[in-house]
All heavy atoms as TSV, in Angstrom:
chain	resi	resn	atom	element	x	y	z
A	1	MET	N	N	35.050	79.537	-83.914
A	1	MET	CA	C	33.815	78.956	-83.566
A	1	MET	C	C	32.873	78.959	-84.736
A	1	MET	O	O	32.770	79.986	-85.449
A	1	MET	CB	C	33.220	79.604	-82.358
A	1	MET	CG	C	32.005	78.994	-81.745
A	1	MET	SD	S	31.811	79.697	-80.133
A	1	MET	CE	C	30.431	78.750	-79.621
A	2	THR	N	N	32.056	77.916	-85.000
A	2	THR	CA	C	31.192	77.871	-86.106
A	2	THR	C	C	29.893	78.458	-85.682
A	2	THR	O	O	29.514	78.575	-84.498
A	2	THR	CB	C	31.017	76.356	-86.506
A	2	THR	OG1	O	30.347	75.681	-85.566
A	2	THR	CG2	C	32.335	75.761	-86.929
A	3	ASP	N	N	28.992	78.774	-86.693
A	3	ASP	CA	C	27.731	79.294	-86.438
A	3	ASP	C	C	26.675	78.133	-86.236
A	3	ASP	O	O	25.541	78.402	-85.935
A	3	ASP	CB	C	27.244	80.156	-87.622
A	3	ASP	CG	C	28.074	81.411	-87.630
A	3	ASP	OD1	O	28.607	81.886	-86.572
A	3	ASP	OD2	O	28.277	82.021	-88.746
A	4	ASP	N	N	27.105	76.851	-86.411
A	4	ASP	CA	C	26.192	75.790	-86.252
A	4	ASP	C	C	25.858	75.546	-84.717
A	4	ASP	O	O	26.713	75.706	-83.938
A	4	ASP	CB	C	26.895	74.427	-86.654
A	4	ASP	CG	C	27.213	74.467	-88.272
A	4	ASP	OD1	O	26.436	75.134	-88.939
A	4	ASP	OD2	O	28.121	73.739	-88.567
A	5	PRO	N	N	24.560	75.279	-84.453
A	5	PRO	CA	C	24.203	75.172	-83.047
A	5	PRO	C	C	24.749	73.840	-82.493
A	5	PRO	O	O	25.016	72.883	-83.185
A	5	PRO	CB	C	22.678	75.043	-83.170
A	5	PRO	CG	C	22.388	74.593	-84.577
A	5	PRO	CD	C	23.517	75.100	-85.414
A	6	ILE	N	N	24.857	73.881	-81.123
A	6	ILE	CA	C	25.358	72.717	-80.396
A	6	ILE	C	C	24.114	71.851	-80.302
A	6	ILE	O	O	23.006	72.340	-79.680
A	6	ILE	CB	C	25.951	73.086	-79.049
A	6	ILE	CG1	C	27.087	74.045	-79.201
A	6	ILE	CG2	C	26.332	71.808	-78.326
A	6	ILE	CD1	C	28.273	73.536	-79.915
A	7	THR	N	N	24.146	70.594	-80.814
A	7	THR	CA	C	22.822	69.839	-80.661
A	7	THR	C	C	23.028	68.800	-79.515
A	7	THR	O	O	24.115	68.610	-78.942
A	7	THR	CB	C	22.829	68.874	-81.990
A	7	THR	OG1	O	23.926	68.033	-82.069
A	7	THR	CG2	C	22.804	69.743	-83.185
A	8	TYR	N	N	21.814	68.221	-79.194
A	8	TYR	CA	C	21.849	67.199	-78.107
A	8	TYR	C	C	22.733	66.011	-78.412
A	8	TYR	O	O	23.414	65.460	-77.526
A	8	TYR	CB	C	20.299	66.809	-77.777
A	8	TYR	CG	C	20.316	65.732	-76.789
A	8	TYR	CD1	C	20.480	65.960	-75.531
A	8	TYR	CD2	C	20.075	64.446	-77.185
A	8	TYR	CE1	C	20.355	64.902	-74.548
A	8	TYR	CE2	C	20.105	63.335	-76.211
A	8	TYR	CZ	C	20.290	63.585	-74.902
A	8	TYR	OH	O	20.247	62.678	-73.958
A	9	GLN	N	N	22.678	65.618	-79.673
A	9	GLN	CA	C	23.566	64.510	-80.084
A	9	GLN	C	C	25.059	64.768	-79.841
A	9	GLN	O	O	25.758	63.924	-79.422
A	9	GLN	CB	C	23.315	64.156	-81.568
A	9	GLN	CG	C	21.980	63.475	-81.792
A	9	GLN	CD	C	20.785	64.513	-81.857
A	9	GLN	OE1	O	21.038	65.726	-81.975
A	9	GLN	NE2	N	19.554	64.024	-81.805
A	10	MET	N	N	25.453	65.952	-80.101
A	10	MET	CA	C	26.808	66.365	-79.883
A	10	MET	C	C	27.196	66.340	-78.357
A	10	MET	O	O	28.182	65.780	-77.935
A	10	MET	CB	C	27.079	67.799	-80.416
A	10	MET	CG	C	27.007	67.812	-82.026
A	10	MET	SD	S	26.833	69.491	-82.561
A	10	MET	CE	C	28.491	70.091	-82.335
A	11	ILE	N	N	26.191	66.866	-77.600
A	11	ILE	CA	C	26.453	66.865	-76.071
A	11	ILE	C	C	26.459	65.475	-75.616
A	11	ILE	O	O	27.377	65.008	-74.733
A	11	ILE	CB	C	25.406	67.715	-75.396
A	11	ILE	CG1	C	25.543	69.153	-75.772
A	11	ILE	CG2	C	25.361	67.560	-73.916
A	11	ILE	CD1	C	24.343	69.996	-75.374
A	12	ARG	N	N	25.549	64.576	-76.116
A	12	ARG	CA	C	25.489	63.168	-75.697
A	12	ARG	C	C	26.768	62.508	-75.993
A	12	ARG	O	O	27.249	61.719	-75.270
A	12	ARG	CB	C	24.322	62.520	-76.364
A	12	ARG	CG	C	24.019	61.123	-75.918
A	12	ARG	CD	C	23.405	61.210	-74.587
A	12	ARG	NE	N	24.087	60.295	-73.695
A	12	ARG	CZ	C	23.937	60.161	-72.343
A	12	ARG	NH1	N	22.982	60.992	-71.767
A	12	ARG	NH2	N	24.569	59.383	-71.621
A	13	ALA	N	N	27.400	62.751	-77.180
A	13	ALA	CA	C	28.588	62.113	-77.578
A	13	ALA	C	C	29.805	62.475	-76.660
A	13	ALA	O	O	30.551	61.596	-76.279
A	13	ALA	CB	C	29.039	62.490	-79.040
A	14	VAL	N	N	29.827	63.728	-76.221
A	14	VAL	CA	C	30.827	64.170	-75.281
A	14	VAL	C	C	30.598	63.606	-73.949
A	14	VAL	O	O	31.580	63.125	-73.293
A	14	VAL	CB	C	30.976	65.745	-75.261
A	14	VAL	CG1	C	31.943	66.135	-74.192
A	14	VAL	CG2	C	31.346	66.279	-76.634
A	15	ARG	N	N	29.371	63.496	-73.454
A	15	ARG	CA	C	28.985	62.951	-72.144
A	15	ARG	C	C	29.454	61.369	-72.173
A	15	ARG	O	O	29.891	60.910	-71.173
A	15	ARG	CB	C	27.559	63.071	-71.924
A	15	ARG	CG	C	27.184	64.427	-71.466
A	15	ARG	CD	C	25.706	64.517	-71.053
A	15	ARG	NE	N	25.792	64.054	-69.657
A	15	ARG	CZ	C	24.664	63.920	-68.950
A	15	ARG	NH1	N	23.545	64.170	-69.347
A	15	ARG	NH2	N	24.841	63.354	-67.636
A	16	ASP	N	N	29.104	60.700	-73.302
A	16	ASP	CA	C	29.438	59.270	-73.341
A	16	ASP	C	C	30.971	59.088	-73.232
A	16	ASP	O	O	31.414	58.155	-72.720
A	16	ASP	CB	C	28.917	58.672	-74.617
A	16	ASP	CG	C	27.457	58.464	-74.688
A	16	ASP	OD1	O	26.812	58.587	-73.552
A	16	ASP	OD2	O	26.789	58.306	-75.663
A	17	GLU	N	N	31.734	60.005	-73.840
A	17	GLU	CA	C	33.109	59.880	-73.807
A	17	GLU	C	C	33.740	60.285	-72.537
A	17	GLU	O	O	34.697	59.616	-71.999
A	17	GLU	CB	C	33.714	60.799	-74.938
A	17	GLU	CG	C	35.218	60.668	-75.139
A	17	GLU	CD	C	35.588	59.455	-75.895
A	17	GLU	OE1	O	34.718	58.899	-76.616
A	17	GLU	OE2	O	36.721	59.060	-75.762
A	18	THR	N	N	33.190	61.248	-71.832
A	18	THR	CA	C	33.844	61.825	-70.686
A	18	THR	C	C	33.133	61.605	-69.313
A	18	THR	O	O	33.816	61.619	-68.282
A	18	THR	CB	C	33.859	63.334	-70.722
A	18	THR	OG1	O	32.588	63.851	-70.860
A	18	THR	CG2	C	34.691	63.786	-71.986
A	19	GLY	N	N	31.850	61.321	-69.358
A	19	GLY	CA	C	31.035	61.225	-68.120
A	19	GLY	C	C	30.766	62.593	-67.490
A	19	GLY	O	O	30.245	62.666	-66.347
A	20	ALA	N	N	31.054	63.618	-68.213
A	20	ALA	CA	C	30.816	65.029	-67.641
A	20	ALA	C	C	29.288	65.347	-67.695
A	20	ALA	O	O	28.530	64.684	-68.349
A	20	ALA	CB	C	31.586	66.005	-68.532
A	21	SER	N	N	29.036	66.434	-66.937
A	21	SER	CA	C	27.668	66.902	-66.901
A	21	SER	C	C	27.313	67.513	-68.310
A	21	SER	O	O	28.072	67.906	-69.086
A	21	SER	CB	C	27.388	68.000	-65.815
A	21	SER	OG	O	28.096	69.175	-66.180
A	22	HIS	N	N	25.967	67.733	-68.416
A	22	HIS	CA	C	25.376	68.333	-69.687
A	22	HIS	C	C	25.953	69.726	-69.817
A	22	HIS	O	O	26.445	70.010	-70.944
A	22	HIS	CB	C	23.873	68.356	-69.568
A	22	HIS	CG	C	23.212	68.945	-70.694
A	22	HIS	ND1	N	22.765	68.264	-71.785
A	22	HIS	CD2	C	22.958	70.249	-71.025
A	22	HIS	CE1	C	22.244	69.031	-72.673
A	22	HIS	NE2	N	22.215	70.248	-72.204
A	23	GLU	N	N	26.023	70.494	-68.787
A	23	GLU	CA	C	26.544	71.797	-68.855
A	23	GLU	C	C	28.002	71.854	-69.193
A	23	GLU	O	O	28.425	72.700	-70.014
A	23	GLU	CB	C	26.246	72.607	-67.565
A	23	GLU	CG	C	26.510	74.033	-67.564
A	23	GLU	CD	C	25.709	74.890	-68.580
A	23	GLU	OE1	O	24.598	74.397	-68.961
A	23	GLU	OE2	O	26.176	75.940	-68.925
A	24	GLU	N	N	28.740	71.052	-68.565
A	24	GLU	CA	C	30.240	70.974	-68.805
A	24	GLU	C	C	30.447	70.653	-70.250
A	24	GLU	O	O	31.375	71.225	-70.953
A	24	GLU	CB	C	30.986	69.899	-67.931
A	24	GLU	CG	C	31.003	70.374	-66.530
A	24	GLU	CD	C	31.683	69.267	-65.718
A	24	GLU	OE1	O	31.228	68.102	-65.830
A	24	GLU	OE2	O	32.600	69.594	-64.915
A	25	CYS	N	N	29.727	69.720	-70.797
A	25	CYS	CA	C	29.848	69.237	-72.238
A	25	CYS	C	C	29.450	70.400	-73.249
A	25	CYS	O	O	30.149	70.678	-74.177
A	25	CYS	CB	C	28.981	68.040	-72.473
A	25	CYS	SG	S	29.526	66.541	-71.641
A	26	ARG	N	N	28.402	71.076	-72.876
A	26	ARG	CA	C	28.029	72.196	-73.745
A	26	ARG	C	C	29.069	73.248	-73.731
A	26	ARG	O	O	29.381	73.803	-74.909
A	26	ARG	CB	C	26.637	72.813	-73.244
A	26	ARG	CG	C	26.077	73.851	-74.187
A	26	ARG	CD	C	24.858	74.516	-73.607
A	26	ARG	NE	N	25.107	75.263	-72.326
A	26	ARG	CZ	C	25.768	76.380	-72.169
A	26	ARG	NH1	N	26.197	76.976	-73.282
A	26	ARG	NH2	N	25.887	76.957	-70.941
A	27	ARG	N	N	29.594	73.641	-72.647
A	27	ARG	CA	C	30.628	74.673	-72.539
A	27	ARG	C	C	31.912	74.209	-73.380
A	27	ARG	O	O	32.462	75.011	-74.058
A	27	ARG	CB	C	31.054	74.906	-71.207
A	27	ARG	CG	C	30.041	75.806	-70.400
A	27	ARG	CD	C	30.513	76.083	-69.047
A	27	ARG	NE	N	29.493	76.558	-68.200
A	27	ARG	CZ	C	29.374	76.416	-66.911
A	27	ARG	NH1	N	30.312	75.838	-66.219
A	27	ARG	NH2	N	28.328	76.969	-66.282
A	28	ALA	N	N	32.292	72.967	-73.207
A	28	ALA	CA	C	33.401	72.462	-73.930
A	28	ALA	C	C	33.223	72.409	-75.433
A	28	ALA	O	O	34.062	72.802	-76.210
A	28	ALA	CB	C	33.819	71.016	-73.418
A	29	LEU	N	N	32.020	72.088	-75.829
A	29	LEU	CA	C	31.659	72.062	-77.306
A	29	LEU	C	C	31.718	73.539	-77.809
A	29	LEU	O	O	32.225	73.744	-78.857
A	29	LEU	CB	C	30.269	71.496	-77.518
A	29	LEU	CG	C	30.253	69.918	-77.580
A	29	LEU	CD1	C	28.918	69.391	-77.358
A	29	LEU	CD2	C	30.963	69.471	-78.836
A	30	GLU	N	N	31.202	74.452	-77.024
A	30	GLU	CA	C	31.180	75.832	-77.495
A	30	GLU	C	C	32.683	76.362	-77.666
A	30	GLU	O	O	33.013	76.969	-78.623
A	30	GLU	CB	C	30.496	76.815	-76.443
A	30	GLU	CG	C	28.976	76.572	-76.574
A	30	GLU	CD	C	28.217	77.345	-75.452
A	30	GLU	OE1	O	28.872	77.989	-74.583
A	30	GLU	OE2	O	27.044	77.479	-75.642
A	31	GLU	N	N	33.490	76.013	-76.686
A	31	GLU	CA	C	34.981	76.434	-76.763
A	31	GLU	C	C	35.640	75.747	-77.877
A	31	GLU	O	O	36.593	76.295	-78.403
A	31	GLU	CB	C	35.620	76.141	-75.429
A	31	GLU	CG	C	35.108	77.106	-74.339
A	31	GLU	CD	C	35.869	76.818	-72.962
A	31	GLU	OE1	O	36.998	76.547	-73.061
A	31	GLU	OE2	O	35.182	77.098	-71.912
A	32	ALA	N	N	35.231	74.498	-78.241
A	32	ALA	CA	C	35.952	73.658	-79.248
A	32	ALA	C	C	35.334	73.925	-80.628
A	32	ALA	O	O	35.672	73.299	-81.542
A	32	ALA	CB	C	35.819	72.187	-78.911
A	33	GLY	N	N	34.374	74.887	-80.718
A	33	GLY	CA	C	33.777	75.200	-82.012
A	33	GLY	C	C	32.877	74.053	-82.543
A	33	GLY	O	O	32.723	73.926	-83.794
A	34	GLY	N	N	32.253	73.279	-81.649
A	34	GLY	CA	C	31.398	72.266	-82.147
A	34	GLY	C	C	32.107	70.935	-82.437
A	34	GLY	O	O	31.414	69.947	-82.892
A	35	ASP	N	N	33.423	70.839	-82.196
A	35	ASP	CA	C	34.209	69.666	-82.516
A	35	ASP	C	C	34.056	68.579	-81.260
A	35	ASP	O	O	34.606	68.991	-80.250
A	35	ASP	CB	C	35.641	69.946	-82.750
A	35	ASP	CG	C	36.433	68.742	-83.262
A	35	ASP	OD1	O	36.085	67.584	-82.860
A	35	ASP	OD2	O	37.429	68.971	-83.901
A	36	VAL	N	N	33.431	67.533	-81.500
A	36	VAL	CA	C	33.173	66.580	-80.348
A	36	VAL	C	C	34.441	66.087	-79.756
A	36	VAL	O	O	34.639	66.156	-78.597
A	36	VAL	CB	C	32.179	65.438	-80.792
A	36	VAL	CG1	C	32.165	64.378	-79.688
A	36	VAL	CG2	C	30.857	65.993	-81.157
A	37	ALA	N	N	35.307	65.602	-80.683
A	37	ALA	CA	C	36.674	65.043	-80.207
A	37	ALA	C	C	37.421	66.151	-79.451
A	37	ALA	O	O	38.003	65.896	-78.425
A	37	ALA	CB	C	37.497	64.522	-81.372
A	38	ALA	N	N	37.472	67.327	-79.976
A	38	ALA	CA	C	38.341	68.421	-79.294
A	38	ALA	C	C	37.657	68.825	-77.995
A	38	ALA	O	O	38.256	69.212	-77.046
A	38	ALA	CB	C	38.327	69.648	-80.287
A	39	ALA	N	N	36.259	68.828	-77.855
A	39	ALA	CA	C	35.531	69.183	-76.716
A	39	ALA	C	C	35.910	68.044	-75.713
A	39	ALA	O	O	36.139	68.405	-74.516
A	39	ALA	CB	C	34.053	69.199	-76.908
A	40	ALA	N	N	35.930	66.795	-75.938
A	40	ALA	CA	C	36.255	65.759	-75.003
A	40	ALA	C	C	37.704	65.929	-74.559
A	40	ALA	O	O	38.000	65.833	-73.348
A	40	ALA	CB	C	36.063	64.374	-75.613
A	41	ALA	N	N	38.653	66.197	-75.517
A	41	ALA	CA	C	39.985	66.399	-75.155
A	41	ALA	C	C	40.163	67.604	-74.180
A	41	ALA	O	O	40.920	67.561	-73.175
A	41	ALA	CB	C	40.869	66.569	-76.396
A	42	LEU	N	N	39.458	68.664	-74.454
A	42	LEU	CA	C	39.466	69.879	-73.603
A	42	LEU	C	C	38.989	69.481	-72.187
A	42	LEU	O	O	39.593	69.963	-71.278
A	42	LEU	CB	C	38.621	70.930	-74.255
A	42	LEU	CG	C	38.480	72.241	-73.526
A	42	LEU	CD1	C	39.800	72.998	-73.473
A	42	LEU	CD2	C	37.461	73.188	-74.189
A	43	TRP	N	N	37.911	68.726	-72.121
A	43	TRP	CA	C	37.405	68.450	-70.756
A	43	TRP	C	C	38.399	67.593	-70.087
A	43	TRP	O	O	38.713	67.801	-68.853
A	43	TRP	CB	C	36.099	67.592	-70.939
A	43	TRP	CG	C	35.441	67.486	-69.660
A	43	TRP	CD1	C	34.564	68.302	-68.951
A	43	TRP	CD2	C	35.582	66.298	-68.826
A	43	TRP	NE1	N	34.236	67.712	-67.708
A	43	TRP	CE2	C	34.855	66.495	-67.518
A	43	TRP	CE3	C	36.349	65.118	-68.912
A	43	TRP	CZ2	C	34.829	65.578	-66.574
A	43	TRP	CZ3	C	36.294	64.203	-67.858
A	43	TRP	CH2	C	35.468	64.437	-66.657
A	44	PHE	N	N	38.916	66.645	-70.713
A	44	PHE	CA	C	40.042	65.766	-70.012
A	44	PHE	C	C	41.195	66.579	-69.543
A	44	PHE	O	O	41.756	66.404	-68.448
A	44	PHE	CB	C	40.462	64.600	-70.891
A	44	PHE	CG	C	39.532	63.458	-70.913
A	44	PHE	CD1	C	38.778	63.022	-72.059
A	44	PHE	CD2	C	39.259	62.669	-69.735
A	44	PHE	CE1	C	37.889	61.976	-72.048
A	44	PHE	CE2	C	38.509	61.591	-69.806
A	44	PHE	CZ	C	37.793	61.248	-70.950
A	45	ALA	N	N	41.568	67.554	-70.461
A	45	ALA	CA	C	42.748	68.362	-70.117
A	45	ALA	C	C	42.367	69.213	-68.868
A	45	ALA	O	O	43.225	69.425	-67.995
A	45	ALA	CB	C	43.116	69.309	-71.270
A	46	ARG	N	N	41.240	69.747	-68.773
A	46	ARG	CA	C	40.876	70.491	-67.576
A	46	ARG	C	C	40.768	69.762	-66.386
A	46	ARG	O	O	41.111	70.183	-65.270
A	46	ARG	CB	C	39.468	71.109	-67.831
A	46	ARG	CG	C	39.521	72.331	-68.690
A	46	ARG	CD	C	38.092	72.841	-68.660
A	46	ARG	NE	N	37.967	73.962	-69.679
A	46	ARG	CZ	C	36.819	74.352	-70.248
A	46	ARG	NH1	N	35.788	73.695	-69.927
A	46	ARG	NH2	N	36.778	75.316	-71.107
A	47	LYS	N	N	40.336	68.597	-66.502
A	47	LYS	CA	C	40.116	67.689	-65.263
A	47	LYS	C	C	41.241	66.905	-64.862
A	47	LYS	O	O	41.325	66.226	-63.857
A	47	LYS	CB	C	38.884	66.687	-65.486
A	47	LYS	CG	C	37.646	67.450	-65.637
A	47	LYS	CD	C	37.185	68.321	-64.414
A	47	LYS	CE	C	35.825	68.992	-64.702
A	47	LYS	NZ	N	35.483	69.761	-63.513
A	48	GLY	N	N	42.340	66.835	-65.767
A	48	GLY	CA	C	43.487	66.070	-65.476
A	48	GLY	C	C	43.281	64.660	-65.486
A	48	GLY	O	O	43.879	63.841	-64.764
A	49	GLN	N	N	42.308	64.181	-66.286
A	49	GLN	CA	C	41.988	62.752	-66.317
A	49	GLN	C	C	42.809	61.921	-67.311
A	49	GLN	O	O	42.493	60.808	-67.523
A	49	GLN	CB	C	40.558	62.624	-66.733
A	49	GLN	CG	C	39.567	63.257	-65.767
A	49	GLN	CD	C	39.464	62.534	-64.454
A	49	GLN	OE1	O	39.563	61.276	-64.464
A	49	GLN	NE2	N	39.180	63.225	-63.385
A	50	GLY	N	N	43.877	62.518	-67.833
A	50	GLY	CA	C	44.672	61.779	-68.786
A	50	GLY	C	C	44.216	61.881	-70.203
A	50	GLY	O	O	43.724	62.918	-70.520
A	51	ALA	N	N	44.562	60.993	-71.039
A	51	ALA	CA	C	44.291	61.118	-72.524
A	51	ALA	C	C	42.801	61.008	-72.780
A	51	ALA	O	O	42.126	60.295	-72.128
A	51	ALA	CB	C	45.055	60.119	-73.268
A	52	ALA	N	N	42.446	61.804	-73.808
A	52	ALA	CA	C	41.046	61.745	-74.295
A	52	ALA	C	C	40.807	60.293	-74.794
A	52	ALA	O	O	41.676	59.689	-75.347
A	52	ALA	CB	C	40.754	62.754	-75.324
A	53	GLY	N	N	39.620	59.946	-74.797
A	53	GLY	CA	C	39.293	58.545	-75.301
A	53	GLY	C	C	39.256	57.496	-74.222
A	53	GLY	O	O	38.854	56.388	-74.473
A	54	VAL	N	N	39.576	57.866	-73.038
A	54	VAL	CA	C	39.545	56.912	-71.881
A	54	VAL	C	C	38.285	57.309	-71.096
A	54	VAL	O	O	38.203	58.382	-70.500
A	54	VAL	CB	C	40.776	57.043	-70.973
A	54	VAL	CG1	C	40.688	56.066	-69.848
A	54	VAL	CG2	C	42.037	56.762	-71.802
A	55	SER	N	N	37.350	56.437	-71.099
A	55	SER	CA	C	36.033	56.644	-70.475
A	55	SER	C	C	36.177	56.700	-68.915
A	55	SER	O	O	36.981	55.953	-68.323
A	55	SER	CB	C	35.029	55.620	-70.910
A	55	SER	OG	O	33.816	55.891	-70.261
A	56	ARG	N	N	35.519	57.636	-68.314
A	56	ARG	CA	C	35.520	57.636	-66.849
A	56	ARG	C	C	34.517	56.591	-66.216
A	56	ARG	O	O	34.615	56.381	-65.085
A	56	ARG	CB	C	34.924	59.022	-66.489
A	56	ARG	CG	C	35.802	59.907	-65.716
A	56	ARG	CD	C	35.222	61.160	-65.385
A	56	ARG	NE	N	33.973	61.039	-64.754
A	56	ARG	CZ	C	33.412	61.953	-63.967
A	56	ARG	NH1	N	34.037	63.060	-63.732
A	56	ARG	NH2	N	32.190	61.755	-63.409
A	57	ARG	N	N	33.656	56.113	-67.018
A	57	ARG	CA	C	32.657	55.186	-66.447
A	57	ARG	C	C	33.344	53.915	-66.054
A	57	ARG	O	O	34.266	53.424	-66.685
A	57	ARG	CB	C	31.575	54.851	-67.552
A	57	ARG	CG	C	30.787	56.185	-67.789
A	57	ARG	CD	C	29.759	55.859	-68.892
A	57	ARG	NE	N	29.026	57.181	-69.200
A	57	ARG	CZ	C	27.857	57.255	-69.586
A	57	ARG	NH1	N	27.118	56.232	-69.813
A	57	ARG	NH2	N	27.339	58.474	-69.758
A	58	PRO	N	N	32.797	53.288	-65.036
A	58	PRO	CA	C	33.470	52.099	-64.490
A	58	PRO	C	C	33.128	50.945	-65.496
A	58	PRO	O	O	32.141	50.928	-66.247
A	58	PRO	CB	C	32.813	51.779	-63.170
A	58	PRO	CG	C	31.524	52.552	-63.216
A	58	PRO	CD	C	31.699	53.707	-64.099
A	59	PRO	N	N	34.054	49.936	-65.653
A	59	PRO	CA	C	33.774	48.791	-66.584
A	59	PRO	C	C	32.686	47.920	-66.152
A	59	PRO	O	O	32.318	47.916	-64.979
A	59	PRO	CB	C	35.091	48.021	-66.504
A	59	PRO	CG	C	35.804	48.421	-65.200
A	59	PRO	CD	C	35.279	49.784	-64.857
A	60	LEU	N	N	32.054	47.289	-67.079
A	60	LEU	CA	C	30.983	46.382	-66.705
A	60	LEU	C	C	31.522	45.240	-65.919
A	60	LEU	O	O	32.612	44.774	-66.200
A	60	LEU	CB	C	30.293	45.815	-68.021
A	60	LEU	CG	C	29.588	46.912	-68.775
A	60	LEU	CD1	C	29.074	46.241	-70.116
A	60	LEU	CD2	C	28.461	47.559	-68.006
A	61	ARG	N	N	30.881	44.844	-64.957
A	61	ARG	CA	C	31.287	43.718	-64.082
A	61	ARG	C	C	30.770	42.446	-64.661
A	61	ARG	O	O	29.749	42.377	-65.126
A	61	ARG	CB	C	30.763	43.914	-62.630
A	61	ARG	CG	C	31.414	45.164	-61.992
A	61	ARG	CD	C	30.877	45.297	-60.591
A	61	ARG	NE	N	31.434	46.553	-60.006
A	61	ARG	CZ	C	32.076	46.613	-58.921
A	61	ARG	NH1	N	32.164	45.537	-58.185
A	61	ARG	NH2	N	32.404	47.801	-58.503
A	62	THR	N	N	31.698	41.454	-64.538
A	62	THR	CA	C	31.278	40.128	-64.953
A	62	THR	C	C	30.749	39.334	-63.779
A	62	THR	O	O	31.168	39.587	-62.616
A	62	THR	CB	C	32.453	39.352	-65.652
A	62	THR	OG1	O	33.484	39.350	-64.671
A	62	THR	CG2	C	32.927	40.080	-66.901
A	63	PRO	N	N	29.923	38.398	-63.982
A	63	PRO	CA	C	29.458	37.573	-62.847
A	63	PRO	C	C	30.638	36.853	-62.195
A	63	PRO	O	O	31.531	36.416	-62.900
A	63	PRO	CB	C	28.532	36.558	-63.535
A	63	PRO	CG	C	28.185	37.008	-64.893
A	63	PRO	CD	C	29.394	37.977	-65.267
A	64	HIS	N	N	30.586	36.786	-60.871
A	64	HIS	CA	C	31.614	36.187	-60.139
A	64	HIS	C	C	31.578	34.687	-60.353
A	64	HIS	O	O	30.561	34.026	-60.466
A	64	HIS	CB	C	31.423	36.407	-58.647
A	64	HIS	CG	C	31.584	37.817	-58.241
A	64	HIS	ND1	N	32.837	38.411	-58.281
A	64	HIS	CD2	C	30.719	38.764	-57.863
A	64	HIS	CE1	C	32.718	39.683	-57.901
A	64	HIS	NE2	N	31.486	39.902	-57.617
A	65	GLN	N	N	32.724	34.024	-60.572
A	65	GLN	CA	C	32.867	32.642	-60.738
A	65	GLN	C	C	32.816	32.015	-59.296
A	65	GLN	O	O	33.572	32.367	-58.501
A	65	GLN	CB	C	34.218	32.325	-61.460
A	65	GLN	CG	C	34.260	32.832	-62.820
A	65	GLN	CD	C	33.359	32.065	-63.816
A	65	GLN	OE1	O	33.029	30.919	-63.577
A	65	GLN	NE2	N	32.865	32.858	-64.795
A	66	HIS	N	N	31.955	31.105	-59.124
A	66	HIS	CA	C	31.795	30.458	-57.909
A	66	HIS	C	C	32.825	29.285	-57.782
A	66	HIS	O	O	32.814	28.421	-58.631
A	66	HIS	CB	C	30.438	29.909	-57.564
A	66	HIS	CG	C	29.462	31.096	-57.402
A	66	HIS	ND1	N	29.438	31.929	-56.411
A	66	HIS	CD2	C	28.440	31.434	-58.245
A	66	HIS	CE1	C	28.394	32.782	-56.448
A	66	HIS	NE2	N	27.804	32.589	-57.699
A	67	GLU	N	N	33.643	29.361	-56.800
A	67	GLU	CA	C	34.598	28.288	-56.646
A	67	GLU	C	C	33.973	27.046	-55.796
A	67	GLU	O	O	33.068	27.362	-54.909
A	67	GLU	CB	C	35.868	28.808	-55.917
A	67	GLU	CG	C	36.654	29.768	-56.679
A	67	GLU	CD	C	37.955	30.149	-55.971
A	67	GLU	OE1	O	38.386	29.326	-55.113
A	67	GLU	OE2	O	38.383	31.310	-56.281
A	68	PRO	N	N	34.195	25.953	-56.236
A	68	PRO	CA	C	33.558	24.868	-55.517
A	68	PRO	C	C	34.027	24.916	-54.006
A	68	PRO	O	O	35.174	25.136	-53.717
A	68	PRO	CB	C	34.102	23.537	-56.148
A	68	PRO	CG	C	35.237	24.032	-57.015
A	68	PRO	CD	C	35.198	25.446	-57.278
A	69	GLN	N	N	32.979	24.652	-53.152
A	69	GLN	CA	C	33.364	24.632	-51.697
A	69	GLN	C	C	33.954	23.272	-51.328
A	69	GLN	O	O	33.587	22.218	-51.832
A	69	GLN	CB	C	32.011	24.826	-50.959
A	69	GLN	CG	C	31.445	26.203	-51.138
A	69	GLN	CD	C	30.086	26.377	-50.315
A	69	GLN	OE1	O	29.709	25.442	-49.774
A	69	GLN	NE2	N	29.620	27.497	-50.346
A	70	SER	N	N	34.911	23.392	-50.447
A	70	SER	CA	C	35.612	22.139	-50.031
A	70	SER	C	C	34.581	21.435	-49.060
A	70	SER	O	O	33.841	22.114	-48.348
A	70	SER	CB	C	36.864	22.393	-49.297
A	70	SER	OG	O	36.708	23.264	-48.224
A	71	GLU	N	N	34.687	20.130	-49.035
A	71	GLU	CA	C	33.838	19.367	-48.167
A	71	GLU	C	C	34.354	19.468	-46.748
A	71	GLU	O	O	35.550	19.438	-46.445
A	71	GLU	CB	C	33.874	17.933	-48.529
A	71	GLU	CG	C	33.211	17.730	-49.904
A	71	GLU	CD	C	33.207	16.293	-50.249
A	71	GLU	OE1	O	33.016	15.391	-49.344
A	71	GLU	OE2	O	33.205	15.955	-51.400
A	72	ARG	N	N	33.384	19.706	-45.783
A	72	ARG	CA	C	33.718	19.794	-44.409
A	72	ARG	C	C	33.343	18.502	-43.749
A	72	ARG	O	O	32.234	17.903	-43.871
A	72	ARG	CB	C	32.951	20.986	-43.703
A	72	ARG	CG	C	33.420	22.275	-44.376
A	72	ARG	CD	C	32.683	23.355	-43.535
A	72	ARG	NE	N	32.981	24.688	-44.174
A	72	ARG	CZ	C	32.350	25.797	-43.859
A	72	ARG	NH1	N	31.425	25.785	-43.010
A	72	ARG	NH2	N	32.786	26.893	-44.454
A	73	ASN	N	N	34.156	17.948	-42.992
A	73	ASN	CA	C	33.850	16.751	-42.163
A	73	ASN	C	C	33.753	17.025	-40.777
A	73	ASN	O	O	34.353	17.679	-40.072
A	73	ASN	CB	C	34.844	15.652	-42.434
A	73	ASN	CG	C	34.678	15.129	-43.876
A	73	ASN	OD1	O	33.862	15.479	-44.656
A	73	ASN	ND2	N	35.726	14.290	-44.324
């Protein structure tokens, strides 16, 4: 573990990658020695979410394509 402090930017980077809580990210960073990628991988390994780098956040939705309505007689 390094003597460098865990910064908000580091926590934010792990949160963006994992969707984990602030506290979970801080703990993972402390255990990973301040390495953001290792902290994200550690979190994913604990949660069983698969490979690191896969965001938990849902994808952005695209607007629905409206299909033309058939004419009613």
